[in-house]
C-alpha positions as CSV (number, residue, x, y, z in Angstrom):
1,M,55.7,-30.1,242.3
2,G,52.0,-30.3,242.9
3,Q,50.4,-31.6,246.1
4,S,49.4,-34.9,244.4
5,D,53.1,-35.5,243.5
6,D,54.1,-34.5,247.0
7,D,51.8,-37.1,248.5
8,V,53.2,-39.8,246.2
9,E,56.8,-38.9,247.0
10,K,56.0,-39.0,250.7
11,I,54.4,-42.5,250.4
12,L,57.3,-43.8,248.4
13,R,59.9,-42.4,250.9
14,E,58.0,-44.0,253.8
15,G,58.1,-47.4,252.0
16,T,54.3,-47.8,252.0
17,I,54.5,-48.5,248.3
18,R,57.5,-50.5,247.0
19,V,58.7,-50.6,243.4
20,L,60.6,-53.4,241.7
21,S,64.0,-52.9,240.2
22,V,63.6,-53.4,236.4
23,Q,67.2,-54.7,236.3
24,W,66.5,-57.3,238.9
25,L,63.3,-58.4,237.2
26,C,65.1,-58.8,233.8
27,D,67.7,-61.0,235.4
28,R,65.1,-63.6,236.5
29,A,65.1,-67.2,235.2
30,P,62.6,-68.2,232.5
31,D,60.4,-70.1,235.0
32,Y,60.2,-67.2,237.4
33,R,56.7,-66.1,238.6
34,I,55.8,-62.8,240.2
35,Q,55.6,-63.0,244.0
36,R,53.8,-61.3,246.8
37,R,55.6,-58.3,248.3
38,Q,56.0,-60.2,251.6
39,D,57.7,-63.1,249.8
40,L,60.2,-61.1,247.7
41,P,63.9,-60.5,248.8
42,E,64.9,-57.0,249.6
43,E,67.2,-56.8,246.5
44,A,64.1,-57.1,244.3
45,F,63.1,-53.5,245.3
46,K,64.4,-50.1,244.8
47,S,65.2,-48.5,248.2
48,A,62.5,-46.2,249.5
49,S,64.7,-43.1,249.1
50,D,65.8,-44.2,245.5
51,A,62.2,-44.8,244.5
52,A,61.2,-41.3,245.8
53,T,64.1,-39.7,244.0
54,V,63.3,-41.5,240.7
55,F,59.7,-40.2,240.9
56,K,60.7,-36.7,241.9
57,D,63.2,-36.5,238.9
58,G,60.2,-36.9,236.6
59,N,61.7,-39.1,233.9
60,F,58.5,-41.1,233.0
61,S,60.5,-43.9,231.2
62,H,62.2,-44.7,234.5
63,F,59.0,-45.0,236.6
64,N,56.6,-47.5,235.1
65,M,53.1,-48.7,236.2
66,V,51.5,-52.0,235.2
67,S,47.7,-52.1,234.6
68,Y,46.3,-55.6,234.0
69,G,43.5,-58.0,235.0
70,W,44.2,-60.8,237.5
71,L,44.0,-64.2,235.9
72,K,43.2,-66.1,239.2
73,K,41.9,-64.9,242.5
74,D,44.8,-66.2,244.5
75,H,47.5,-65.2,242.0
76,P,47.4,-62.5,239.3
77,D,49.7,-64.3,236.8
78,P,50.2,-68.0,237.8
79,D,51.7,-69.1,234.5
80,G,53.7,-66.0,233.8
81,Y,51.6,-64.8,230.8
82,H,51.7,-61.1,231.8
83,L,55.2,-61.3,233.1
84,A,56.4,-62.5,229.7
85,T,55.0,-59.4,228.0
86,I,56.6,-57.1,230.6
87,L,60.0,-58.8,230.3
88,Q,59.8,-58.7,226.5
89,F,59.2,-54.9,226.7
90,F,62.0,-54.2,229.2
91,R,64.5,-56.6,227.7
92,K,63.9,-55.0,224.3
93,N,64.7,-51.7,225.9
94,I,67.7,-53.1,227.7
95,I,70.3,-50.7,226.1
96,F,68.0,-47.7,226.9
97,N,67.1,-48.8,230.5
98,S,68.7,-46.9,233.3
99,D,69.7,-48.4,236.6
100,A,67.0,-46.1,238.0
101,S,64.2,-47.9,236.0
102,C,61.6,-49.3,238.3
103,L,58.1,-50.9,238.1
104,F,54.9,-50.7,240.1
105,W,53.1,-54.1,240.1
106,D,50.3,-54.2,242.6
107,F,51.0,-57.8,243.7
108,A,54.7,-57.0,244.4
109,S,54.3,-53.4,245.4
110,L,51.6,-53.7,248.1
111,P,51.1,-56.3,250.8
112,H,48.6,-59.0,249.7
113,L,46.5,-61.5,251.6
114,G,48.0,-64.9,252.3
115,T,49.6,-66.8,255.1
116,N,50.7,-64.7,258.1
117,F,49.0,-61.6,256.8
118,T,49.2,-59.1,259.7
119,T,47.2,-56.1,260.8
120,E,50.1,-53.8,260.1
121,E,50.4,-55.1,256.5
122,Y,46.6,-54.5,256.1
123,D,47.1,-50.9,257.2
124,V,50.0,-50.4,254.8
125,R,48.0,-51.9,251.9
126,L,45.0,-49.6,252.7
127,R,47.3,-46.5,252.7
128,G,48.9,-47.5,249.4
129,L,45.5,-48.1,247.7
130,H,44.4,-44.6,248.6
131,V,47.3,-43.0,246.9
132,M,47.7,-45.4,244.0
133,H,45.5,-43.4,241.7
134,K,47.9,-40.5,242.0
135,L,50.7,-42.7,240.6
136,Y,48.6,-43.8,237.7
137,S,47.5,-40.2,236.8
138,S,50.8,-38.5,237.4
139,T,52.6,-37.1,234.3
140,K,55.9,-38.5,235.9
141,T,54.9,-42.1,235.3
142,R,54.4,-44.3,232.2
143,V,51.5,-46.8,232.3
144,L,51.9,-50.2,230.6
145,Q,48.5,-51.7,229.9
146,L,48.4,-55.5,229.5
147,T,45.0,-55.9,227.7
148,S,45.5,-59.3,226.1
149,V,44.5,-62.5,227.9
150,P,45.4,-66.2,227.3
151,R,43.4,-67.5,224.3
152,D,42.8,-70.9,225.6
153,L,40.8,-69.7,228.6
154,S,37.6,-67.8,228.9
155,Y,39.0,-64.8,230.8
156,R,37.1,-61.5,231.0
157,S,38.5,-58.7,228.8
158,Y,40.6,-55.9,230.2
159,D,37.8,-53.3,229.7
160,D,35.2,-55.5,231.4
161,R,37.2,-55.4,234.7
162,G,36.5,-52.8,237.3
163,W,40.0,-52.2,238.5
164,C,41.3,-52.0,234.9
165,F,38.6,-49.5,233.9
166,F,39.5,-47.3,236.9
167,E,43.3,-47.4,236.1
168,A,42.6,-46.7,232.5
169,T,40.3,-43.7,233.3
170,V,42.7,-42.0,235.8
171,S,45.7,-42.7,233.6
172,S,44.0,-41.0,230.6
173,A,43.1,-37.8,232.3
174,F,46.3,-35.8,232.1
175,K,49.0,-37.9,230.4
176,A,50.5,-36.9,227.1
177,P,50.5,-39.4,224.2
178,G,53.3,-41.9,224.8
179,L,52.8,-42.2,228.5
180,L,49.9,-44.7,228.2
181,L,50.9,-47.7,226.2
182,D,48.6,-50.7,225.4
183,L,51.0,-53.6,224.9
184,G,48.1,-55.9,224.1
185,L,47.3,-54.3,220.7
186,P,48.1,-56.5,217.7
187,K,50.5,-53.9,216.2
188,A,52.2,-53.5,219.6
189,Q,52.7,-57.3,219.8
190,E,54.3,-57.2,216.3
191,T,56.6,-54.4,217.5
192,L,57.6,-56.4,220.6
193,A,58.8,-59.1,218.3
194,L,61.2,-56.8,216.4
195,A,64.8,-57.9,216.7
196,D,66.3,-54.4,216.4
197,P,66.0,-52.5,219.7
198,W,66.4,-49.1,218.0
199,E,63.6,-49.9,215.6
200,F,61.5,-51.1,218.6
201,R,62.1,-47.8,220.5
202,D,61.0,-45.8,217.5
203,E,57.9,-47.8,216.8
204,I,56.4,-48.8,220.2
205,S,55.0,-45.4,221.2
206,L,53.1,-45.4,217.9
207,T,51.9,-49.0,217.7
208,A,51.0,-49.2,221.4
209,C,49.3,-45.8,221.6
210,S,46.3,-46.4,223.9
211,K,42.7,-45.1,223.5
212,R,42.2,-42.4,226.2
213,K,39.0,-42.2,228.2
214,P,37.4,-38.8,229.0
215,P,37.3,-37.5,232.6
216,M,34.0,-38.5,234.0
217,D,31.7,-37.2,236.6
218,P,31.7,-39.6,239.6
219,E,28.1,-40.5,238.9
220,D,28.8,-41.4,235.3
221,F,31.9,-43.4,236.4
222,S,29.8,-45.3,239.0
223,A,27.3,-46.1,236.3
224,E,30.0,-47.5,234.0
225,L,31.6,-49.3,236.9
226,M,28.5,-51.2,237.7
227,K,28.8,-52.8,234.2
228,R,32.2,-54.2,235.1
229,S,33.1,-57.2,237.2
230,F,35.5,-57.6,240.2
231,T,37.4,-60.6,241.4
232,N,36.4,-59.8,245.0
233,G,32.8,-58.7,244.2
234,K,30.9,-55.7,245.5
235,S,33.4,-54.7,248.2
236,D,36.0,-53.8,245.6
237,C,33.4,-52.0,243.5
238,D,32.6,-49.7,246.4
239,T,36.3,-49.1,247.1
240,V,37.0,-48.2,243.4
241,G,34.1,-45.8,243.3
242,E,35.4,-44.0,246.4
243,L,38.9,-43.9,245.0
244,Y,37.7,-42.4,241.7
245,A,35.6,-39.8,243.6
246,D,38.6,-38.8,245.6
247,F,40.7,-38.5,242.4
248,F,38.1,-36.5,240.6
249,R,37.7,-34.0,243.4
250,Y,41.4,-33.4,243.5
251,A,41.8,-33.2,239.8
252,A,38.9,-30.8,239.3
253,N,40.1,-28.4,242.1
254,T,43.7,-28.2,240.9
255,H,44.0,-28.4,237.1
256,S,43.9,-25.2,235.2
257,S,44.6,-26.8,231.8
258,L,42.9,-29.8,230.2
259,R,44.9,-30.9,227.1
260,L,42.8,-33.7,225.8
261,E,44.0,-33.9,222.2
262,W,43.7,-37.2,220.4
263,D,46.6,-39.0,218.9
264,A,45.7,-40.4,215.5
265,N,47.8,-43.5,216.2
266,A,45.1,-44.6,218.6
267,G,42.5,-44.7,215.9
268,E,39.3,-42.6,215.9
269,G,38.9,-40.0,218.6
270,W,36.0,-39.4,221.0
271,G,32.5,-39.4,219.5
272,D,29.4,-37.7,220.8
273,R,29.0,-40.2,223.7
274,E,32.4,-39.4,225.2
275,I,32.1,-35.7,224.7
276,M,28.8,-35.7,226.4
277,Q,30.4,-37.5,229.4
278,L,33.2,-34.9,229.4
279,A,30.6,-32.1,229.2
280,R,28.9,-33.4,232.4
281,A,32.2,-33.4,234.2
282,L,33.5,-30.0,233.1
283,P,31.6,-27.7,235.4
284,A,33.5,-29.2,238.4
285,F,36.8,-27.9,236.9
286,T,36.2,-24.4,238.2
287,H,39.9,-23.3,237.7
288,C,40.1,-24.5,234.1
289,Q,41.6,-21.9,231.8
290,N,42.5,-24.0,228.7
291,L,40.5,-26.7,227.1
292,S,42.0,-28.5,224.0
293,L,39.9,-31.1,222.2
294,G,41.8,-31.3,218.9
295,G,41.7,-34.5,216.8
296,H,38.4,-36.0,218.0
297,S,35.4,-37.1,215.9
298,F,32.3,-35.7,217.5
299,G,29.4,-34.1,215.9
300,D,26.5,-31.7,216.6
301,Q,25.2,-33.6,219.6
302,G,28.6,-33.5,221.3
303,L,29.2,-29.8,220.6
304,V,25.7,-28.9,221.8
305,A,26.4,-30.7,225.1
306,L,29.8,-29.0,225.4
307,S,28.3,-25.6,224.8
308,T,26.0,-25.9,227.8
309,S,29.0,-26.5,230.1
310,L,31.5,-23.8,228.8
311,P,29.7,-20.8,230.4
312,R,30.0,-22.4,233.8
313,L,33.8,-22.2,233.6
314,E,34.3,-18.6,234.6
315,Q,38.1,-18.7,234.2
316,L,38.1,-20.3,230.8
317,I,40.4,-18.4,228.4
318,S,41.1,-20.7,225.5
319,V,39.2,-23.5,223.8
320,G,40.3,-25.6,220.8
321,V,37.8,-27.9,219.1
322,S,39.7,-28.1,215.8
323,G,39.8,-31.5,214.1
324,R,43.6,-31.2,213.6
325,T,46.4,-31.5,216.1
326,F,50.1,-31.9,216.1
327,F,49.5,-35.6,216.0
328,K,46.7,-35.6,213.4
329,Y,46.5,-33.4,210.3
330,T,43.1,-34.4,209.0
331,D,39.8,-33.1,210.5
332,S,37.4,-35.8,211.5
333,T,34.8,-33.7,213.4
334,T,31.3,-33.7,211.9
335,F,29.5,-30.9,213.7
336,G,28.1,-28.1,211.6
337,K,25.1,-25.7,211.7
338,E,23.4,-27.0,214.9
339,G,26.6,-27.3,216.9
340,L,27.9,-23.8,215.9
341,A,24.6,-22.2,216.6
342,A,24.6,-23.7,220.2
343,L,28.2,-22.5,220.7
344,G,27.4,-19.1,219.4
345,M,24.5,-18.8,221.9
346,A,26.9,-19.8,224.7
347,L,29.5,-17.2,223.8
348,P,28.1,-14.2,225.9
349,G,28.2,-16.4,229.0
350,C,31.9,-17.3,228.5
351,V,33.1,-14.1,230.2
352,S,36.8,-14.9,230.0
353,L,37.1,-16.6,226.7
354,T,39.6,-14.9,224.4
355,N,40.9,-17.7,222.1
356,L,38.8,-20.1,220.2
357,S,39.9,-22.6,217.5
358,L,37.4,-24.3,215.1
359,P,37.8,-26.6,212.1
360,Q,39.0,-24.9,208.9
361,R,36.3,-26.6,206.8
362,L,33.7,-24.3,208.4
363,E,35.4,-21.1,207.6
364,N,33.5,-19.0,205.0
365,T,30.4,-21.3,205.1
366,P,27.1,-19.7,206.0
367,E,27.1,-21.2,209.5
368,G,30.8,-20.2,209.9
369,N,30.1,-16.6,208.9
370,L,27.2,-16.3,211.3
371,F,29.4,-17.6,214.1
372,S,32.2,-15.1,213.2
373,E,29.7,-12.3,213.4
374,A,28.6,-13.5,216.9
375,W,32.2,-13.7,217.9
376,S,33.0,-10.2,216.6
377,A,30.0,-8.8,218.5
378,L,31.4,-9.8,221.9
379,P,32.6,-6.9,224.0
380,A,36.4,-6.5,224.5
381,R,37.7,-7.6,227.9
382,E,39.1,-4.5,229.7
383,L,40.1,-3.5,233.2
384,V,38.1,-0.5,234.5
385,N,38.3,1.6,237.6
386,D,35.3,2.4,239.8
387,E,34.4,5.3,237.6
388,G,34.1,3.1,234.5
389,A,37.3,4.3,232.8
390,V,39.7,1.7,231.2
391,V,42.9,1.5,233.2
392,L,46.3,0.9,231.7
393,L,49.6,-0.1,233.3
394,G,52.4,2.3,232.5
395,N,55.8,3.4,233.8
396,D,55.8,6.2,236.3
397,K,57.4,9.3,234.7
398,F,59.8,10.0,237.5
399,K,60.3,6.4,238.7
400,A,61.1,4.3,235.7
401,D,61.0,1.0,237.7
402,V,57.6,1.7,239.2
403,L,54.5,0.5,237.4
404,N,51.2,2.2,238.2
405,Y,47.7,2.1,236.7
406,Y,46.4,5.1,234.7
407,C,43.2,5.8,232.7
408,D,44.7,8.5,230.5
409,R,41.8,10.9,231.0
410,H,42.1,14.6,231.1
411,L,40.7,15.7,234.5
412,A,40.6,18.9,236.5
413,E,43.9,17.9,238.3
414,G,45.6,17.1,235.0
415,Q,45.9,14.0,232.7
416,C,45.9,10.7,234.5
417,G,48.9,9.0,232.8
418,P,52.6,8.3,233.1
419,I,53.4,11.1,230.7
420,G,50.9,13.8,231.4
421,G,50.3,13.7,235.1
422,P,49.7,11.8,238.3
423,Q,47.2,9.0,238.9
424,C,43.6,10.1,239.4
425,K,41.9,9.1,242.7
426,S,39.9,6.3,241.0
427,C,43.0,4.7,239.5
428,M,44.7,4.9,242.9
429,R,41.8,3.0,244.4
430,F,42.0,0.5,241.5
431,Q,45.7,0.0,242.2
432,A,45.1,-0.5,245.9
433,S,42.6,-3.2,245.2
434,A,44.8,-4.9,242.6
435,R,47.9,-5.1,244.8
436,M,48.0,-6.1,248.4
437,T,50.3,-7.1,251.2
438,I,49.2,-9.9,253.6
439,T,50.8,-11.3,256.6
440,L,50.5,-15.0,257.4
441,H,51.8,-17.0,260.4
442,K,52.9,-20.5,259.6
443,A,52.9,-23.2,262.3
444,Q,55.5,-25.9,262.2
445,G,54.5,-28.5,259.5
446,Q,51.8,-26.3,258.1
447,S,51.8,-25.5,254.4
448,L,50.5,-22.6,252.2
449,G,48.5,-25.1,250.2
450,I,49.6,-23.7,246.8
451,T,51.6,-24.9,243.8
452,C,53.8,-22.1,242.3
453,D,55.6,-21.8,239.0
454,R,59.0,-20.0,239.2
455,K,59.6,-17.1,237.0
456,R,62.8,-15.0,237.1
457,N,61.7,-12.3,239.5
458,Y,58.5,-13.7,241.0
459,L,56.3,-16.7,241.6
460,I,53.0,-17.4,239.8
461,I,50.4,-19.3,241.8
462,E,49.3,-22.2,239.6
463,Y,46.9,-24.0,242.0
464,I,45.3,-23.4,245.3
465,H,44.6,-26.8,246.9
466,I,41.1,-27.1,248.3
467,G,40.3,-29.1,251.4
468,R,43.9,-29.4,252.7
469,S,43.8,-26.7,255.4
470,G,46.5,-24.5,253.6
471,L,47.1,-21.0,254.8
472,I,46.0,-19.5,251.5
473,E,42.7,-21.4,251.6
474,E,42.2,-20.1,255.2
475,W,43.0,-16.6,254.1
476,N,40.4,-16.7,251.3
477,S,37.8,-18.1,253.6
478,S,38.2,-15.2,256.1
479,H,38.8,-12.5,253.5
480,P,36.1,-12.9,250.8
481,H,36.7,-9.5,249.3
482,F,40.5,-9.9,249.1
483,Q,40.9,-13.5,247.9
484,I,44.0,-14.8,246.2
485,H,43.5,-16.7,243.0
486,A,45.4,-18.9,240.5
487,N,47.7,-16.8,238.3
488,D,48.3,-14.1,241.0
489,R,51.9,-13.2,241.4
490,I,54.0,-13.3,244.6
491,V,56.5,-10.5,244.1
492,A,58.0,-10.2,247.6
493,V,58.2,-12.2,250.8
494,N,59.5,-10.4,253.9
495,D,62.8,-8.8,252.7
496,A,63.2,-11.1,249.7
497,R,62.4,-9.8,246.3
498,G,63.6,-9.8,242.7
499,D,64.6,-13.5,242.7
500,S,62.1,-16.3,242.6
501,S,64.6,-18.7,244.3
502,L,64.9,-16.3,247.3
503,L,61.1,-16.0,247.4
504,R,60.6,-19.7,247.4
505,E,63.2,-20.3,250.1
506,E,61.7,-17.6,252.3
507,L,58.3,-19.2,251.9
508,K,59.7,-22.5,253.1
509,Q,61.9,-21.3,256.0
510,S,60.1,-18.4,257.6
511,S,57.2,-18.8,260.1
512,M,56.0,-15.2,259.6
513,L,55.3,-14.4,255.9
514,K,54.7,-10.8,254.8
515,M,53.8,-11.3,251.2
516,Q,53.3,-8.7,248.5
517,I,50.9,-10.1,245.9
518,D,49.8,-8.7,242.6
519,R,46.2,-10.0,242.0
520,V,45.8,-8.6,238.5
521,Q,45.8,-11.1,235.6
522,D,47.8,-9.1,233.1
523,L,48.3,-9.8,229.4
524,T,51.5,-11.4,228.3
525,N,53.5,-11.4,225.0
526,D,54.9,-14.5,223.4
527,D,58.1,-14.2,225.5
528,G,56.0,-14.5,228.6
529,A,56.6,-10.9,229.7
530,T,53.7,-8.9,231.2
531,V,52.5,-6.3,228.8
532,A,50.3,-3.3,229.4
533,L,49.0,-0.4,227.3
534,A,50.7,3.0,227.9
535,T,51.0,6.2,225.9
536,D,54.0,6.3,223.6
537,K,56.1,9.4,224.6
538,V,56.9,10.5,221.0
539,S,53.6,9.7,219.5
540,L,51.9,11.7,222.3
541,Y,53.2,14.9,220.5
542,E,53.3,13.7,216.9
543,L,50.0,11.8,216.6
544,D,47.9,13.1,219.5
545,G,48.5,10.1,221.6
546,C,49.2,6.4,220.6
547,L,48.5,3.5,222.9
548,K,50.9,0.5,222.5
549,Y,51.8,-2.6,224.4
550,Y,55.1,-2.6,226.4
551,C,56.6,-5.0,228.8
552,G,59.3,-2.8,230.4
553,K,62.2,-5.3,230.0
554,H,65.7,-4.2,229.2
555,L,66.4,-4.8,225.5
556,E,69.3,-6.4,223.7
557,R,72.1,-4.4,222.1
558,K,70.4,-4.5,218.6
559,Y,67.7,-2.2,220.0
560,W,70.0,0.5,221.5
561,A,70.3,2.6,218.4
562,S,66.5,3.1,218.3
563,C,66.3,4.4,221.9
564,R,64.8,7.9,221.4
565,Y,65.7,9.5,224.7
566,W,68.0,7.3,226.7
567,Q,71.1,7.1,224.6
568,D,73.2,5.1,227.1
569,G,72.3,1.7,225.6
570,P,72.2,-0.6,228.6
571,N,69.2,1.4,229.9
572,C,67.2,0.9,226.7
573,R,63.9,-0.8,227.7
574,C,60.7,-1.8,226.0
575,G,58.6,1.0,227.4
576,P,56.9,4.3,226.5
577,D,59.4,6.5,228.2
578,C,62.8,5.0,227.4
579,G,62.7,2.9,224.2
580,P,60.8,1.1,221.4
581,Q,58.6,-1.9,221.6
582,C,60.5,-5.2,221.6
583,K,59.6,-7.6,218.8
584,S,57.5,-9.8,221.1
585,C,55.3,-6.9,222.1
586,E,55.0,-5.8,218.5
587,R,53.6,-9.3,217.8
588,R,51.3,-8.9,220.8
589,Q,50.1,-5.5,219.5
590,A,49.2,-7.1,216.2
591,K,46.8,-9.6,217.9
592,E,43.2,-8.9,218.5
593,T,41.9,-8.9,222.0
594,R,39.8,-11.9,221.1
595,H,41.2,-14.4,218.6
596,L,39.1,-16.8,216.5
597,S,41.1,-19.2,214.3
598,W,40.0,-21.8,211.8
599,D,42.6,-24.7,211.8
């Protein structure tokens, strides 16, 4: 769980933010009107521990957020207009609702002004406001937008309201389609009127699919915010601007993947204006490795703006700007010669880019062929030692479980390789710089400040949280030449190794942490196993050396008969010394180092 979700769980467990029980709300009489938190009975709420558990479990259909515009300054929904839509949605879902289902409604979930409003309640409200955006942006919550307003009154539209604009923008950033539903859309209103709950469940995620907003630079957001109105005037405008800046800083420093595909059920995707807004925000996402923009409708102007930002993302590995996605099979992009030319000129500056997807309509066109030539001219990404030789990861000849780096050169002391000889001095230095052991002393209550993904035998560092005084951030500040980065692997902690659960437990429990970290970002096959080039033992003699990708894992029984040297089947591994390539590594072998696709 990321630091943002940790913060939310803590606030929920403390009771700073309360959430309504959906079951309790559905049981209210027809004339019921939503009440202030201070005026609600305790049975209206989920307990603090239950609310935190529901959020932690991550079932988004159980944890719901309401985004709407207040209809009066002293009461958000005096006549029950919004409540009717919410109850219609949940009552239609009644056979699918869990007892765990809960709802965040600001008026009921945070203390609000009124009679006997205390200083303590004001402080609780302030703390809740400053974490509320993390609830709206979390992938563990579903946001229900109430964009319609009563027809007989001249209320401002949803998008003209500052708080609504803020909630819609942060909710759009990282949620998958289906987690942001606009219940005010005409087709969604028709679906809400369906009598069959099963038909309703199948249709609502399609007919209520909301239009996402692009992540914006705080300056762009403030400019847009000034066009909106607030019930409480400028003071709220300043508060919302500060909350968005806080959200943007956190998001930019922690997210390594931006999946911003468009769902065709929401209509036309982003045009040039939205892509230009995104392009101005992108340079702040310094850890971004994957950017997916499938299904949008932008043209040359948008792609030119995007091309100026991509070289500033030094860790960017994969970019998809194809018009098609899983949710949309027709290409609606309009960029062509001008946009591709700008992207081609930006390629040399994209130092880590290895995968790029472009619209199929441009393949075999003059501008597409020119771009393909520019792509093919890019140098391959290789690891080199301090003498300029390409280094490969291979099994040590005498220690099958030990992986070392070799350059395969024939030197005075012999061949540097797992088959022909020992490591050369340069590869030893490379290995020493790629792997390291650090010791950290953790005080009580102090955290490492990282989010890790558990693999079977090690932990992968996904994010390093900036500005939170974590031990890893402190290490990086004081050791600029031995910094730890996202995607590095924690392979041992104190005496724990070989089991990610043991590693994680050791990180939590121990105050002194002796950590072995592999800092090299290796290639992986489609099974997720680390692969590295090494000399095939048989081909070394038959074909004067043959470099192939291997992952070193123990293979299934069907591979045993093809083990060339180790006939005792259980020891058959995907590796140059003891067995054949696994199918996954064969597929990885067939891939180019850089991959350009036309989808």
